[in-house]
Structures are given as C-alpha cells and as structure tokens.
C-alpha positions, 0 to 999 in steps of 0.5 A: 500500500503506497501511502503518505504519513500525515501524523505520528502518535506514540501510545503507551499504557497498560491494561488488564485483560478481561479473561485474566483479572490479575494480569497487567500488560504494558503496551508501547505502540507507534501509530502512523496516520496515513493517506492513500488512494483507494478505488472505493473512495472519492479523494484520498482514503485515511487509515492508521498503521500501527506497530510495536515501538520496538519493531519500528527502529528500522522504519525510523532509522531511514528517516533520520532516527526521529519518529517525527521525521516520518511525517511527509514521507511516502512509503510502500507498506506490505502487510501479512494476512493478519494486518501486521507490517512485514516490509516497507520501502521509502519512496519519497 
C-alpha cells in the first residue's frame, strides 16, 4: 500500500485483560496516520498503521532516527494476512 504519513502518535499504557483479572500488560505502540488512494473512495482514503515501538527502529532509522521525521514521507507498506507490517520501502 503506497501511502503518505500525515501524523505520528506514540501510545503507551497498560491494561488488564478481561479473561485474566490479575494480569497487567504494558503496551508501547507507534501509530502512523496515513493517506492513500483507494478505488472505493472519492479523494484520498485515511487509515492508521500501527506497530510495536520496538519493531519500528528500522522504519525510523531511514528517516533520520526521529519518529517525527516520518511525517511527509511516502512509503510502500506490505502487510501479512493478519494486518501486521512485514516490509516497507521509502519512496519519497
């Protein structure tokens, strides 16, 4: 999916799974807000691309090492059948 990053957000926190009341799970995710072309949308489609912050190192490195530098760049993202980012190419 070829898309332009228009926003970046880091979400951190913790939650307790409903099926495991005594367990606390910490999360740290990088969420990119992107626009792309979609034949079913007049104009541009807007979506979010999420990944664990620990998995975002290579992506952030190609734009100079700062997550805020992702904004304005065009990427071609590939996802597996579960929606997990598997690879990317920096296009611009």
